[in-house]
C-alpha positions as CSV (number, residue, x, y, z in Angstrom):
1,X,-58.2,57.2,-9.1
2,X,-55.2,56.3,-11.6
3,X,-56.8,55.6,-15.3
4,X,-56.3,51.9,-15.6
5,X,-53.8,50.8,-18.5
6,X,-54.3,49.6,-21.5
7,X,-52.8,46.1,-22.2
8,X,-50.1,45.9,-25.0
9,X,-49.7,43.1,-26.9
10,X,-47.3,40.8,-26.9
11,X,-44.9,41.3,-30.1
12,X,-45.1,38.6,-32.7
13,X,-42.5,37.6,-34.5
14,X,-42.3,37.9,-37.8
15,X,-41.9,35.4,-40.5
16,X,-39.0,36.9,-42.1
17,X,-37.1,36.9,-39.0
18,X,-37.7,33.5,-37.7
19,X,-36.9,32.7,-41.1
20,X,-33.4,34.4,-41.1
21,X,-32.6,33.3,-37.2
22,X,-33.1,29.7,-38.5
23,X,-30.8,30.2,-41.4
24,X,-28.0,31.4,-39.4
25,X,-28.4,28.7,-36.9
26,X,-28.1,26.0,-39.8
27,X,-25.1,27.8,-40.9
28,X,-23.5,27.9,-37.7
29,X,-24.4,24.2,-37.4
30,X,-23.1,23.7,-41.4
31,X,-19.3,22.9,-40.5
32,X,-20.7,20.1,-37.9
33,X,-22.9,18.5,-40.3
34,X,-20.2,18.2,-42.7
35,X,-18.1,16.4,-40.9
36,X,-20.8,14.3,-39.4
37,X,-22.1,13.6,-42.9
38,X,-18.9,13.3,-44.6
39,X,-16.9,11.2,-42.0
40,X,-20.1,9.4,-40.4
41,X,-22.8,8.9,-42.5
42,X,-20.9,8.8,-45.7
43,X,-19.1,5.7,-44.8
44,X,-21.7,3.8,-43.1
45,X,-23.7,3.9,-46.7
46,X,-20.3,2.8,-48.4
47,X,-20.3,0.3,-45.9
48,X,-23.5,-1.1,-46.5
49,X,-23.4,-0.7,-50.4
50,X,-20.0,-3.2,-50.3
51,X,-21.3,-5.3,-47.8
52,X,-24.2,-6.2,-51.0
53,X,-21.6,-6.8,-53.8
54,X,-18.8,-8.9,-54.3
55,X,-15.3,-7.2,-54.7
56,X,-11.8,-8.3,-54.9
57,X,-10.3,-4.2,-55.0
58,X,-9.1,-5.1,-58.8
59,X,-12.1,-6.1,-60.9
60,X,-15.5,-3.8,-60.8
61,X,-18.0,-4.8,-58.0
62,X,-20.7,-7.4,-58.9
63,X,-24.3,-7.2,-57.6
64,X,-25.0,-10.0,-55.1
65,X,-27.6,-9.1,-52.9
66,X,-28.1,-10.6,-49.0
67,X,-25.3,-13.4,-50.4
68,X,-22.7,-12.1,-48.4
69,X,-24.9,-12.1,-45.0
70,X,-25.7,-15.4,-45.6
71,X,-22.7,-16.5,-45.9
72,X,-21.0,-15.0,-43.0
73,X,-24.0,-15.7,-40.8
74,X,-23.6,-19.7,-41.9
75,X,-19.6,-19.4,-41.3
76,X,-18.1,-20.9,-38.0
77,X,-15.3,-18.7,-38.0
78,X,-17.4,-15.8,-38.0
79,X,-18.9,-17.2,-35.6
80,X,-16.0,-18.3,-33.4
81,X,-15.0,-14.6,-34.0
82,X,-17.8,-13.5,-32.1
83,X,-17.5,-15.5,-29.1
84,X,-13.6,-14.6,-28.3
85,X,-14.9,-11.1,-29.1
86,X,-17.5,-11.6,-26.4
87,X,-14.9,-13.5,-23.9
88,X,-12.5,-10.8,-24.4
89,X,-14.8,-8.4,-23.4
90,X,-15.9,-10.3,-20.4
91,X,-12.7,-10.3,-19.6
92,X,-11.7,-6.4,-20.3
93,X,-14.8,-4.7,-18.9
94,X,-15.1,-5.4,-15.4
95,X,-11.6,-5.4,-14.3
96,X,-10.9,-2.1,-16.4
97,X,-13.8,-0.2,-14.6
98,X,-13.1,-1.9,-11.4
99,X,-9.6,-0.8,-11.5
100,X,-10.2,2.5,-12.8
101,X,-12.7,3.6,-10.2
102,X,-10.3,3.1,-7.7
103,X,-7.6,4.3,-9.1
104,X,-10.0,7.2,-9.1
105,X,-10.8,7.1,-5.5
106,X,-7.2,7.2,-4.7
107,X,-6.4,10.4,-6.8
108,X,-9.7,12.0,-5.1
109,X,-8.0,11.7,-1.4
110,X,-4.9,14.3,-3.0
111,X,-2.2,12.5,-1.0
112,X,1.0,14.1,-2.3
113,X,2.4,12.7,-5.5
114,X,-1.4,12.1,-7.2
115,X,-0.3,14.5,-9.6
116,X,2.6,12.8,-11.0
117,X,0.6,9.5,-10.8
118,X,-2.2,10.4,-12.5
119,X,0.0,11.7,-15.8
120,X,1.7,8.4,-15.1
121,X,-1.8,6.5,-15.2
122,X,-3.2,8.4,-18.0
123,X,0.2,7.5,-20.3
124,X,-0.7,4.0,-22.0
125,X,-4.1,5.4,-22.7
126,X,-2.4,7.9,-25.3
127,X,0.1,6.1,-26.4
128,X,0.0,4.2,-30.0
129,X,-2.1,0.6,-29.2
130,X,0.8,-0.8,-31.8
131,X,3.9,0.3,-30.4
132,X,2.2,-0.6,-27.3
133,X,1.1,-3.9,-28.5
134,X,5.2,-4.7,-30.2
135,X,6.7,-4.0,-26.7
136,X,4.3,-5.9,-24.8
137,X,5.4,-9.2,-27.1
138,X,8.8,-8.5,-26.0
139,X,8.1,-8.8,-22.6
140,X,5.6,-11.8,-23.2
141,X,8.6,-13.5,-25.0
142,X,8.9,-17.1,-23.5
143,X,12.9,-17.2,-24.4
144,X,13.9,-13.8,-23.3
145,X,11.1,-11.4,-22.1
146,X,11.5,-9.4,-18.9
147,X,8.2,-11.3,-17.3
148,X,9.7,-15.0,-17.4
149,X,13.0,-13.8,-16.5
150,X,11.4,-11.8,-13.4
151,X,9.4,-15.2,-12.6
152,X,12.2,-17.5,-13.2
153,X,9.7,-19.9,-15.4
154,X,9.6,-20.1,-18.9
155,X,6.3,-19.4,-19.4
156,X,4.2,-19.5,-22.9
157,X,2.1,-16.7,-22.8
158,X,0.9,-15.6,-26.2
159,X,1.2,-19.1,-28.0
160,X,-0.8,-20.9,-24.9
161,X,-4.1,-21.5,-25.7
162,X,-5.1,-20.9,-22.4
163,X,-3.1,-17.7,-21.8
164,X,-2.9,-15.6,-25.0
165,X,-6.3,-14.3,-24.8
166,X,-5.9,-13.2,-21.1
167,X,-2.5,-12.2,-22.0
168,X,-3.8,-9.7,-24.7
169,X,-7.1,-8.5,-22.1
170,X,-4.5,-8.1,-19.4
171,X,-2.4,-4.9,-21.6
172,X,-6.2,-3.9,-22.9
173,X,-6.7,-3.2,-19.2
174,X,-3.4,-2.1,-18.7
175,X,-3.6,0.5,-21.6
176,X,-7.5,1.7,-20.5
177,X,-6.9,2.2,-16.5
178,X,-6.1,5.9,-16.7
179,X,-8.9,6.6,-19.3
180,X,-11.4,4.5,-16.9
181,X,-10.0,6.6,-14.0
182,X,-10.3,10.4,-15.9
183,X,-13.8,10.1,-15.9
184,X,-14.6,8.5,-12.7
185,X,-12.3,10.9,-11.6
186,X,-14.4,13.7,-13.2
187,X,-17.8,12.5,-11.8
188,X,-16.1,12.3,-8.4
189,X,-15.1,16.2,-8.5
190,X,-19.0,16.8,-9.7
191,X,-20.3,14.8,-6.6
192,X,-21.2,17.7,-3.7
193,X,-19.3,17.2,-0.2
194,X,-22.5,17.6,1.6
195,X,-23.6,14.1,0.5
196,X,-21.2,12.9,1.8
197,X,-21.1,14.9,4.8
198,X,-24.5,13.6,5.6
199,X,-23.9,10.0,5.3
200,X,-21.2,10.8,8.1
201,X,-23.3,12.3,10.7
202,X,-25.9,9.5,9.6
203,X,-23.0,7.1,10.8
204,X,-22.3,5.6,7.5
205,X,-19.0,4.4,7.4
206,X,-16.5,4.5,4.4
207,X,-17.7,1.1,2.3
208,X,-21.4,2.1,2.9
209,X,-21.1,6.1,1.9
210,X,-19.3,4.2,-1.4
211,X,-22.1,2.0,-1.9
212,X,-25.2,4.4,-0.7
213,X,-24.2,7.8,-2.4
214,X,-21.1,7.5,-4.4
215,X,-21.6,4.6,-6.2
216,X,-25.3,6.1,-7.0
217,X,-24.2,9.1,-7.7
218,X,-21.7,8.4,-10.5
219,X,-24.3,6.4,-12.3
220,X,-24.2,8.8,-15.4
221,X,-20.0,8.5,-15.8
222,X,-20.7,4.3,-15.2
223,X,-22.9,4.3,-17.9
224,X,-20.6,6.5,-20.1
225,X,-17.4,3.9,-19.5
226,X,-19.0,0.9,-20.1
227,X,-20.9,2.1,-23.3
228,X,-17.5,3.1,-24.9
229,X,-15.4,0.7,-23.3
230,X,-17.9,-2.1,-24.5
231,X,-17.3,-0.2,-28.0
232,X,-13.5,-0.3,-28.0
233,X,-13.2,-4.1,-26.5
234,X,-15.8,-4.9,-29.5
235,X,-13.5,-3.1,-32.1
236,X,-10.0,-4.3,-30.5
237,X,-7.1,-5.0,-33.4
238,X,-4.5,-3.1,-32.8
239,X,-3.2,-5.3,-29.9
240,X,-4.5,-8.1,-31.3
241,X,-2.2,-7.9,-34.2
242,X,0.9,-6.8,-32.8
243,X,0.8,-9.7,-30.1
244,X,-0.6,-12.5,-31.5
245,X,-1.6,-12.2,-34.8
246,X,-5.1,-13.9,-34.1
247,X,-3.5,-16.9,-32.6
248,X,-2.9,-19.5,-31.4
249,X,-5.3,-21.4,-33.8
250,X,-7.8,-18.6,-33.9
251,X,-7.9,-18.3,-29.9
252,X,-7.6,-14.5,-30.1
253,X,-9.2,-13.6,-33.6
254,X,-11.4,-11.4,-32.7
255,X,-14.1,-10.0,-35.0
256,X,-12.1,-6.5,-36.0
257,X,-9.1,-8.9,-37.1
258,X,-11.3,-11.3,-38.7
259,X,-12.7,-8.3,-40.7
260,X,-9.2,-7.2,-41.5
261,X,-8.2,-10.8,-42.9
262,X,-11.2,-11.1,-45.2
263,X,-10.6,-7.7,-46.7
264,X,-6.9,-7.1,-46.9
265,X,-5.8,-10.9,-47.1
266,X,-8.3,-12.9,-48.5
267,X,-9.6,-9.7,-50.7
268,X,-13.1,-10.1,-50.0
269,X,-14.6,-6.9,-49.2
270,X,-18.0,-7.8,-49.6
271,X,-17.7,-9.9,-47.1
272,X,-15.7,-7.9,-44.9
273,X,-18.1,-5.3,-45.4
274,X,-20.8,-7.4,-44.1
275,X,-19.5,-8.7,-41.0
276,X,-18.7,-4.6,-40.4
277,X,-22.5,-4.0,-40.8
278,X,-23.2,-7.1,-38.5
279,X,-20.9,-5.7,-35.5
280,X,-22.3,-2.1,-36.1
281,X,-25.8,-3.6,-35.4
282,X,-24.5,-5.5,-32.7
283,X,-22.8,-2.6,-30.9
284,X,-26.0,-0.6,-31.4
285,X,-27.7,-3.4,-29.7
286,X,-25.6,-3.4,-26.8
287,X,-25.7,0.3,-26.7
288,X,-29.3,0.5,-26.3
289,X,-29.3,-2.3,-23.8
290,X,-27.0,-0.5,-21.5
291,X,-29.0,2.3,-21.9
292,X,-32.5,0.7,-21.1
293,X,-30.9,-0.4,-17.9
294,X,-29.2,3.0,-16.5
295,X,-32.2,4.9,-17.8
296,X,-34.2,4.7,-14.3
297,X,-31.4,4.2,-12.1
298,X,-29.8,7.0,-12.7
299,X,-29.7,10.6,-11.4
300,X,-28.6,13.2,-13.4
301,X,-29.4,16.6,-11.0
302,X,-27.3,17.0,-7.6
303,X,-28.8,20.1,-5.7
């Protein structure tokens, strides 16, 4: 009968080694922590401080407490800019997401020329928004713009109160569709093909397979696309600045343009900073609401 082996006690982690491992991990994290602290957290703290002062970039800042917040929350112009931004987001996000998904589904078929189409689709997104806005302002010009020349009618695209905001929204959608399509294409590539095969064996058609299989498995990608799209749409500035300058009659004056005007036209940095803080809190609220909605409706593991 073999002698019983003595149990060997598990090695205990030495305090010195644990401390050394922690310091090593912090050393590897230090570059990222410096970047986050210096370029993300510090500017937020600075803006919060400026929002509590009255400052015109020349004279010393004077402490005013919450006066700037009381002023902007009672300002009809700021409320109107929030409403304009909300309408802009409602115009952009649904169409942008739907068109990006349609383009991704088309590219996923790997048809001839899809590689070139993918490169062309993403070109507007990697281009400078201000330059694109200048080009589109010329295209929308009522006198000698290319769009009116093609239509054979004079249409005031950027000076009509009813058409100005949809025109800017159309340019934004055109710019971002490639970005959305690339993320949806990556999400489609991560779906195992056996799911689609099983759906076809069960008799599901293309529409049923898309609605019952593909779209549910794309929910993590959809959440990311919607969250980033809403944030970028709430912060749109370059396109509005280049195309309409906030006109006509404030119909395209989004929040970011109002913040710019307060800071660098009226030189009221405190009010501009307070508006930025309100926008920041609004974006956090919307993002948390989106995350709460998708949390229980999302599948992250696919076996």
